[in-house]
Backbone as JSON Lines, residues from 0, in Angstrom:
{"i":0,"aa":"X","n":[-57.57,-14.17,-20.63],"ca":[-57.21,-13.61,-19.34],"c":[-56.3,-14.61,-18.6]}
{"i":1,"aa":"X","n":[-56.64,-15.93,-18.72],"ca":[-55.88,-16.9,-18.03],"c":[-54.51,-16.97,-18.64]}
{"i":2,"aa":"X","n":[-54.34,-16.78,-19.89],"ca":[-53.12,-16.86,-20.55],"c":[-52.15,-15.78,-20.13]}
{"i":3,"aa":"X","n":[-52.64,-14.55,-19.94],"ca":[-51.87,-13.38,-19.48],"c":[-51.41,-13.65,-18.09]}
{"i":4,"aa":"X","n":[-52.37,-14.15,-17.25],"ca":[-52.0,-14.44,-15.83],"c":[-50.92,-15.5,-15.73]}
{"i":5,"aa":"X","n":[-51.0,-16.58,-16.6],"ca":[-50.03,-17.62,-16.61],"c":[-48.65,-17.16,-17.07]}
{"i":6,"aa":"X","n":[-48.65,-16.28,-18.11],"ca":[-47.42,-15.71,-18.57],"c":[-46.81,-14.81,-17.48]}
{"i":7,"aa":"X","n":[-47.66,-14.04,-16.79],"ca":[-47.18,-13.2,-15.71],"c":[-46.55,-14.02,-14.57]}
{"i":8,"aa":"X","n":[-47.13,-15.15,-14.23],"ca":[-46.64,-16.0,-13.14],"c":[-45.29,-16.62,-13.64]}
{"i":9,"aa":"X","n":[-45.27,-17.11,-14.82],"ca":[-44.01,-17.62,-15.33],"c":[-42.88,-16.62,-15.35]}
{"i":10,"aa":"X","n":[-43.17,-15.45,-15.81],"ca":[-42.24,-14.35,-15.88],"c":[-41.72,-13.98,-14.52]}
{"i":11,"aa":"X","n":[-42.67,-13.85,-13.5],"ca":[-42.25,-13.52,-12.18],"c":[-41.34,-14.6,-11.52]}
{"i":12,"aa":"X","n":[-41.72,-15.97,-11.82],"ca":[-40.9,-16.99,-11.35],"c":[-39.47,-16.96,-11.95]}
{"i":13,"aa":"X","n":[-39.41,-16.72,-13.25],"ca":[-38.1,-16.59,-13.92],"c":[-37.22,-15.51,-13.34]}
{"i":14,"aa":"X","n":[-37.9,-14.35,-13.06],"ca":[-37.2,-13.17,-12.43],"c":[-36.69,-13.56,-11.02]}
{"i":15,"aa":"X","n":[-37.53,-14.33,-10.25],"ca":[-37.15,-14.65,-8.95],"c":[-35.94,-15.63,-8.94]}
{"i":16,"aa":"X","n":[-36.03,-16.65,-9.83],"ca":[-34.89,-17.62,-9.86],"c":[-33.65,-16.93,-10.4]}
{"i":17,"aa":"X","n":[-33.82,-16.04,-11.38],"ca":[-32.65,-15.26,-11.88],"c":[-32.01,-14.41,-10.81]}
{"i":18,"aa":"X","n":[-32.93,-13.79,-10.0],"ca":[-32.4,-12.93,-8.85],"c":[-31.66,-13.82,-7.88]}
{"i":19,"aa":"X","n":[-32.21,-14.95,-7.57],"ca":[-31.51,-15.84,-6.68],"c":[-30.21,-16.31,-7.18]}
{"i":20,"aa":"X","n":[-30.13,-16.62,-8.5],"ca":[-28.85,-17.03,-9.09],"c":[-27.79,-15.85,-9.02]}
{"i":21,"aa":"X","n":[-28.19,-14.72,-9.38],"ca":[-27.29,-13.53,-9.37],"c":[-26.8,-13.24,-7.94]}
{"i":22,"aa":"X","n":[-27.73,-13.41,-6.97],"ca":[-27.43,-13.17,-5.62],"c":[-26.38,-14.18,-5.09]}
{"i":23,"aa":"X","n":[-26.6,-15.47,-5.4],"ca":[-25.68,-16.54,-4.89],"c":[-24.33,-16.36,-5.68]}
{"i":24,"aa":"X","n":[-24.32,-15.97,-6.92],"ca":[-23.05,-15.82,-7.64],"c":[-22.3,-14.64,-7.05]}
{"i":25,"aa":"X","n":[-22.92,-13.54,-6.72],"ca":[-22.28,-12.47,-6.15],"c":[-21.72,-12.79,-4.73]}
{"i":26,"aa":"X","n":[-22.32,-13.62,-3.97],"ca":[-21.78,-14.09,-2.72],"c":[-20.54,-14.85,-2.93]}
{"i":27,"aa":"X","n":[-20.53,-15.78,-3.89],"ca":[-19.32,-16.59,-4.15],"c":[-18.16,-15.63,-4.65]}
{"i":28,"aa":"X","n":[-18.47,-14.66,-5.47],"ca":[-17.49,-13.72,-5.96],"c":[-16.89,-12.86,-4.75]}
{"i":29,"aa":"X","n":[-17.77,-12.47,-3.85],"ca":[-17.25,-11.74,-2.76],"c":[-16.37,-12.46,-1.84]}
{"i":30,"aa":"X","n":[-16.67,-13.83,-1.74],"ca":[-15.74,-14.71,-0.93],"c":[-14.41,-14.88,-1.68]}
{"i":31,"aa":"X","n":[-14.4,-15.0,-2.93],"ca":[-13.14,-15.04,-3.68],"c":[-12.31,-13.81,-3.57]}
{"i":32,"aa":"X","n":[-13.01,-12.68,-3.65],"ca":[-12.39,-11.37,-3.47],"c":[-11.71,-11.23,-2.07]}
{"i":33,"aa":"X","n":[-12.46,-11.7,-1.13],"ca":[-11.86,-11.64,0.27],"c":[-10.67,-12.55,0.44]}
{"i":34,"aa":"X","n":[-10.63,-13.78,-0.16],"ca":[-9.45,-14.55,-0.04],"c":[-8.31,-14.02,-0.8]}
{"i":35,"aa":"X","n":[-8.59,-13.36,-1.98],"ca":[-7.52,-12.78,-2.73],"c":[-6.94,-11.56,-1.92]}
{"i":36,"aa":"X","n":[-7.74,-10.75,-1.28],"ca":[-7.29,-9.66,-0.45],"c":[-6.5,-10.15,0.73]}
{"i":37,"aa":"X","n":[-6.78,-11.34,1.28],"ca":[-6.03,-11.87,2.4],"c":[-4.65,-12.28,1.92]}
{"i":38,"aa":"X","n":[-4.67,-12.96,0.76],"ca":[-3.37,-13.35,0.19],"c":[-2.52,-12.18,-0.22]}
{"i":39,"aa":"X","n":[-3.12,-11.15,-0.67],"ca":[-2.41,-9.88,-1.04],"c":[-1.75,-9.27,0.24]}
{"i":40,"aa":"X","n":[-2.48,-9.26,1.36],"ca":[-1.99,-8.78,2.64],"c":[-0.75,-9.55,3.08]}
{"i":41,"aa":"X","n":[-0.93,-10.93,3.0],"ca":[0.25,-11.7,3.52],"c":[1.42,-11.58,2.59]}
{"i":42,"aa":"X","n":[1.23,-11.46,1.28],"ca":[2.33,-11.21,0.31],"c":[2.95,-9.87,0.59]}
{"i":43,"aa":"X","n":[2.23,-8.85,0.84],"ca":[2.75,-7.53,1.14],"c":[3.63,-7.6,2.48]}
{"i":44,"aa":"X","n":[3.11,-8.28,3.49],"ca":[3.89,-8.53,4.65],"c":[5.2,-9.26,4.45]}
{"i":45,"aa":"X","n":[5.12,-10.32,3.62],"ca":[6.38,-11.04,3.26],"c":[7.29,-10.23,2.53]}
{"i":46,"aa":"X","n":[6.82,-9.39,1.56],"ca":[7.67,-8.58,0.76],"c":[8.34,-7.46,1.65]}
{"i":47,"aa":"X","n":[7.58,-6.92,2.58],"ca":[8.24,-5.97,3.51],"c":[9.33,-6.6,4.27]}
{"i":48,"aa":"X","n":[9.13,-7.75,4.8],"ca":[10.19,-8.49,5.54],"c":[11.42,-8.73,4.64]}
{"i":49,"aa":"X","n":[11.16,-9.17,3.47],"ca":[12.26,-9.44,2.45],"c":[12.94,-8.17,2.17]}
{"i":50,"aa":"X","n":[12.26,-7.06,2.01],"ca":[12.86,-5.82,1.63],"c":[13.79,-5.38,2.84]}
{"i":51,"aa":"X","n":[13.32,-5.46,4.02],"ca":[14.18,-5.09,5.11],"c":[15.4,-6.0,5.21]}
{"i":52,"aa":"X","n":[15.2,-7.29,4.93],"ca":[16.38,-8.23,4.95],"c":[17.37,-7.89,3.84]}
{"i":53,"aa":"X","n":[16.83,-7.46,2.66],"ca":[17.73,-7.12,1.57],"c":[18.48,-5.85,1.86]}
{"i":54,"aa":"X","n":[17.89,-4.85,2.39],"ca":[18.49,-3.6,2.76],"c":[19.56,-3.85,3.79]}
{"i":55,"aa":"X","n":[19.22,-4.73,4.78],"ca":[20.28,-4.96,5.84],"c":[21.44,-5.77,5.3]}
{"i":56,"aa":"X","n":[21.2,-6.67,4.32],"ca":[22.3,-7.44,3.68],"c":[23.19,-6.54,2.79]}
{"i":57,"aa":"X","n":[22.64,-5.55,2.26],"ca":[23.38,-4.63,1.4],"c":[23.89,-3.37,2.08]}
{"i":58,"aa":"X","n":[23.76,-3.36,3.39],"ca":[24.23,-2.11,4.11],"c":[25.73,-2.21,4.21]}
{"i":59,"aa":"X","n":[26.3,-1.01,4.44],"ca":[27.75,-0.92,4.6],"c":[28.27,-1.64,5.81]}
{"i":60,"aa":"X","n":[27.48,-1.71,6.89],"ca":[27.83,-2.36,8.12],"c":[27.95,-3.89,7.88]}
{"i":61,"aa":"X","n":[27.01,-4.43,7.17],"ca":[27.0,-5.87,6.84],"c":[28.17,-6.18,5.88]}
{"i":62,"aa":"X","n":[28.41,-5.3,4.9],"ca":[29.55,-5.53,4.02],"c":[30.85,-5.45,4.77]}
{"i":63,"aa":"X","n":[30.95,-4.5,5.72],"ca":[32.18,-4.49,6.52],"c":[32.39,-5.69,7.36]}
{"i":64,"aa":"X","n":[31.32,-6.2,7.92],"ca":[31.42,-7.46,8.72],"c":[31.84,-8.58,7.87]}
{"i":65,"aa":"X","n":[31.32,-8.7,6.71],"ca":[31.61,-9.84,5.74],"c":[33.07,-9.73,5.32]}
{"i":66,"aa":"X","n":[33.54,-8.42,5.03],"ca":[34.9,-8.24,4.67],"c":[35.81,-8.59,5.79]}
{"i":67,"aa":"X","n":[35.43,-8.32,7.01],"ca":[36.21,-8.56,8.19],"c":[36.29,-10.14,8.37]}
{"i":68,"aa":"X","n":[35.27,-10.84,8.16],"ca":[35.3,-12.29,8.21],"c":[36.2,-12.84,7.17]}
{"i":69,"aa":"X","n":[36.21,-12.3,5.99],"ca":[37.01,-12.86,4.89],"c":[38.48,-12.35,4.94]}
{"i":70,"aa":"X","n":[38.8,-11.46,5.9],"ca":[40.16,-10.99,6.01],"c":[40.53,-9.77,5.34]}
{"i":71,"aa":"X","n":[39.59,-8.95,4.95],"ca":[39.84,-7.76,4.17],"c":[39.78,-6.5,5.04]}
{"i":72,"aa":"X","n":[40.0,-6.67,6.31],"ca":[39.86,-5.51,7.25],"c":[41.21,-4.67,7.29]}
{"i":73,"aa":"X","n":[42.35,-5.24,6.81],"ca":[43.57,-4.52,6.93],"c":[43.46,-3.27,6.03]}
{"i":74,"aa":"X","n":[43.85,-2.17,6.61],"ca":[43.76,-0.94,5.88],"c":[45.09,-0.74,5.13]}
{"i":75,"aa":"X","n":[45.04,-0.23,3.92],"ca":[46.23,-0.01,3.18],"c":[47.01,1.16,3.81]}
{"i":76,"aa":"X","n":[48.29,1.0,3.72],"ca":[49.18,2.14,4.2],"c":[49.14,3.28,3.24]}
{"i":77,"aa":"X","n":[49.36,4.42,3.75],"ca":[49.34,5.64,2.8],"c":[50.57,5.61,1.99]}
{"i":78,"aa":"X","n":[50.42,5.95,0.67],"ca":[51.47,5.94,-0.27],"c":[51.74,7.38,-0.72]}
{"i":79,"aa":"X","n":[52.93,7.8,-0.62],"ca":[53.33,9.14,-1.08],"c":[54.31,9.08,-2.2]}
{"i":80,"aa":"X","n":[54.13,9.93,-3.25],"ca":[55.14,9.9,-4.32],"c":[56.29,10.6,-3.84]}
{"i":81,"aa":"X","n":[57.55,10.1,-4.26],"ca":[58.79,10.87,-3.87],"c":[58.82,12.21,-4.5]}
{"i":82,"aa":"X","n":[59.48,13.13,-3.86],"ca":[59.56,14.48,-4.5],"c":[60.32,14.39,-5.86]}
{"i":83,"aa":"X","n":[59.83,15.23,-6.8],"ca":[60.43,15.16,-8.11],"c":[61.75,15.87,-8.18]}
{"i":84,"aa":"X","n":[62.66,15.36,-8.99],"ca":[63.95,15.93,-9.13],"c":[63.97,17.04,-10.13]}
{"i":85,"aa":"X","n":[63.09,16.98,-11.08],"ca":[63.04,17.97,-12.12],"c":[61.65,18.66,-12.08]}
{"i":86,"aa":"X","n":[61.64,19.93,-12.37],"ca":[60.39,20.72,-12.37],"c":[60.25,21.34,-13.72]}
{"i":87,"aa":"X","n":[59.06,21.66,-14.08],"ca":[58.83,22.39,-15.35],"c":[59.45,23.74,-15.26]}
{"i":88,"aa":"X","n":[59.86,24.31,-16.35],"ca":[60.47,25.62,-16.44],"c":[59.47,26.7,-15.98]}
{"i":89,"aa":"X","n":[59.94,27.67,-15.3],"ca":[59.1,28.73,-14.8],"c":[58.91,29.81,-15.9]}
{"i":90,"aa":"X","n":[59.66,29.73,-16.9],"ca":[59.57,30.81,-18.01],"c":[58.36,30.52,-18.85]}
{"i":91,"aa":"X","n":[57.89,31.56,-19.5],"ca":[56.7,31.47,-20.35],"c":[57.08,30.85,-21.6]}
{"i":92,"aa":"X","n":[56.24,29.93,-22.01],"ca":[56.55,29.11,-23.17],"c":[56.31,29.92,-24.45]}
{"i":93,"aa":"X","n":[55.38,30.82,-24.38],"ca":[54.91,31.59,-25.58],"c":[55.84,32.82,-25.91]}
{"i":94,"aa":"X","n":[56.89,32.95,-25.32],"ca":[57.77,34.14,-25.65],"c":[58.41,34.05,-26.93]}
């Protein structure tokens, strides 16, 4: 009877320490998950800011301003072809 009681006490102690170990490990994992989520939030905010900056840099307005600074704002004059002196025949070719 003493042997069964001793085995029961040892088994319950092992379960208690195992439970404490699993509990402490889960707390450390939850802390790591929280820090990773915080880093993810900051990265998403940084990416959103970079995306806005990229879109503004690639906008037509920004390109126009950069072209203006570089001296490309002069508009080309309209070019018209001179009237032709010869025209194609009005007759039907397949006759």
